[in-house]
N, C-alpha and C positions, 0 to 999 in steps of 0.2 A: 377476575380471578377469585377463587375461593379464599376467604379470610381464614388463615390457619397458621398453626405453629409447626415448623419443620422438626421431625423426630429422627429422620435418617435420610441419607441420600446416596446415590450411586451414579456414575457417569462413565461413558466410554467414547467411541468414535463419533463425536458430533452430536450426542444426545445426552439427556439427563433424566433421572428418575428421582422423585422426592416422596418420602412417606410423611404424611401429615399427622398431627396429634390425634385426629379423628380416625386414623387408620385407612385413609384413602391414599392413592398414588397420584402425583402430578407428573406428567411426562411432557417433554418438549425437545425440539431439535430435529435432526435428520431422521428419516423414517423409511429407508429403502427396503428393509426386510421385515417390517412389522414390529420393530423394536420399541415403538411407543405404546403398542398394545391397544390402539384406539380403533382398529377395524379398517384402516386404510393404509396407503403407502405414500402419503403426502408429508412434506415437511411442515412442522407446526412451530411457529415462532412464539406463540403464547402457550402457557401451560394448559394441557388437557387433563381433565379430572377423570380418573378411574375410581368411581365411587365403590366402596367395598360392599355396599348393599346390592348394587346391580351387577358388579363385576366379579366379586369374590364370594358369592353365596352368603352374604351377610356377615362374613368373618373379617375382622379388622386385620390389616397388613401390619406385621411387626418388623420385617426387614426386607430389603430389596438388594439385588445384585445385577450387574450389567457386564456383559462381555463385549466383543467387537460388534456382533450383530444379534446376540442371544441374551435374553433377560429372564429373570426368575424372581419370585418372592415367596415368603413364608407367611401364612396367616395364623391367627391366634389359636386355631384348632390344630396346628401342626401340619397343615397341608402345604404342598409345594405347587405353585402355579408357574407355568413356563410360557413364554411367547418369543417371537423373533425366529431366527434361523440358525440351526446347526448345519452348516453347509454340507458336510460329508455324510451325515446320517441319512440313510436311504429314505426317500419319500415313500409314504404308504405305511410306515411303521407307526405304532400307537403314539409316538412322541415326535410329530413332524412339525415343520414350519407353520406358524400361525400368526396372524396379525392381531389376535385377541388372546388374553390370558386363558390357558387351558389347564384345568386341574389334573394333577397326576394322582393315580391311585396309590394309596399308602402301601399297597403290597409291593410296589416297585422299590420301596426302601424299608423292607422288613416289617411292615405294619407298625413301625415305631414313629412317633411324631417327629417331624423335622424341626431342628433348631435353627439351622441356617443353610444357605446355599451360596455357592461361589461359581461365577461364570468365567471361563477362559475363552480362548479362540477355538471354536468348534467343539467344545466339551463343557461339562458341568460337574460339580461336586455337590453332594447332599450330605449334611451332617445330621444325624438323628439323636434323639434323647438318650438312646442306648449307648451313645459314644462311638457309633460306627460311621464309616465314611463310604458312600456309594458314588460311583463315577460312571459316566456314559458319554458317548460321542467319539471323536477321532482320537487315535492313539499315536500319531506319527512321531512324537517326541517322548513317548513313555509317560505322558501326563495322566493316564488313567490309573497308573500305580499297580497294575496286575502282573508286572514282570513278564509281559508278553508283547507281541506285536499286533494283537488283535484289537479292532475297534468294537465298540459295544453300543448298539442302538438303544438298548434299555439299561437302566442302572444296574450295576453289579457291585456287591460289597467288596471293598478292598480287604484282603485277608488280614484279620486282626493280628496275626502273627508278625506281619510286617511292622506293626507298632508295638511289638513285644507284649501283646495282649492288653495294652493300656487303652482306656477309654479316651476318646478325643473330645476336646471341648471347644476347639476353634479351627477353622480352615480358611485358607486364602489361596487364590489362584489368579492368574492372568496369562496372556499369551500362551505359553506352553509349559509352565512349571507350577508347582503347588507346594504349600506348606501346611502342616497339621500340628497342632499344639495339644498336649495331653491335658485332661481335666485337672489333674493334680501333678505336682512335681516339676512342672515347668519344662518338660522335655519336648524337643522339636524334631520333626521329621520333614525332609524335603525330597522332591523327585521331579522328573520331567526334563524339559529342554534345558541345556546347560551351555549354550553357545558362548556366553559371556561369564560363566561361573555363577549364574544367578541362583543356583540351588545351594551354593555354599559348600558343595562337595567337589573335591578335586577328582577329575576323571581324565583319562588319556584323550588328548585332542579335543577336550571339552565335549566328550560323548554324552548323550542323554543318560539320565538316571532313571531306570525303568521301574523301580520299586521304592517305597519310602525308605529313606536312609537317615539314621539318627545323627544329629549334629552334637558331637560330644560337648558336655558342659565345660570341659577344659579349654575348648576353643573360644569360650565366652567368659574367660576369667573365672570359671566356676559358677557363674550366675545362672539362675533359672529364668526361663522365658515367660513373659506375661502377656505379650501382644505381638502379632505378626501382620505383615502386609507385603504382598508381592505384586509387581506390575511389569509384564512383558519382558524386560531384560535386566531387572535388578530386584533385590529384595531388601526389606528392612525388618528389624525386630526390636523389642524393648525388653530389657531384663529387669529383675525385681529391684535392682538398685537404681531404677529410673534412668538407665543408660541406653542410648540408641546405638545399634550396630547395623551394618549394611554390607552387601556384596553384589557383584555383577558389573554391569556397564556403567562407567563413570565419565563417558565422553563429554557429557554436558554438565558434569559435576552433580548429577542427580543423586549419587550415593553420599555426597557430603565429604568426600575425601580431599577435596581441593584439586588443584591442577597437577599435583605431583603423581597421581595414580590414575591410569587409564581404565583399568578394571581390576577386580579381585575375585578369585575363585574360592575365597574363604571369607567368612564374616569378619569385618574389621570394625574396631571400636571407633565411633564417630564422636561421642561425647555424652556427658551427663550434666550434673549441676554446674560444673565449671564452665560449660558452654551455653546451656539453656536456662540457667537461673537456678535458684534454690530448690525448686520442685523437680528439676530434671525433666524427663520425658514420660508422658502417660500413654500416648498412642501416636501412631503415624498413619499416613495415607500416601500411597505411591501413585505417580502419574505415568504418562507416556514418555518414551524417549524421543527427543526432537528429531534426531537423525533418521529414525525408522519411519516416522509418520509425517514428514513434511510433504 
């Protein structure tokens, strides 16, 4: 194995991706849909090296994201590379399933350098330096954020008006729901699947939220949001006072509510310094629900 320092990592259904200090990617695990990016469909128990010189046009990788079977990364030049499978995106379109990383044309995301990507189930989000969010893939739970029932095989910018014109500085997604955090002011918008209240938005019969919806600061004790993470059927965030909040499915206590709460359709305070120590919480990372993926 390459002797390296890990700078970032991502994982999903049985596989892992690691960004090294030198800007390479190490991938290992299951590989049915090309999600390891190594050019075959075999399982690899030892890390495989995707060297940035050979694989990413000589540009170092700065972040990586993994969905159920689809993966993406951003390189230092602001390019997005995608591999794996978006099941419902029609084959033959310019962004199809591949077992090796394929570079996306920057015109697909407004000719603005990409800052980060986020992979969900059969869809992806791209965040650009201009603070805009682009989405593409399947829309069955409203996860594309366009307030429509249309799927999009190519990236389409989510209307900035859905974010009150604010520039976005961070996105997170998983399963079928999404979160977007403003560059300044700590405002949070959520949308997509809401089967367990994972968007933090109350809707009739847990209906999907088809466009970005602002989470009022009053529901977070007036705090501003500084970090977000969502995964499949629950979501978490950190506010500026280093407090963690969560919503969604708590059947395995993954939200941190304890046994008394099964799920919550609003963000509930989990704790800060009184629970996690003097420094409180800086960041969170959410995993799978045991019940859904056994």
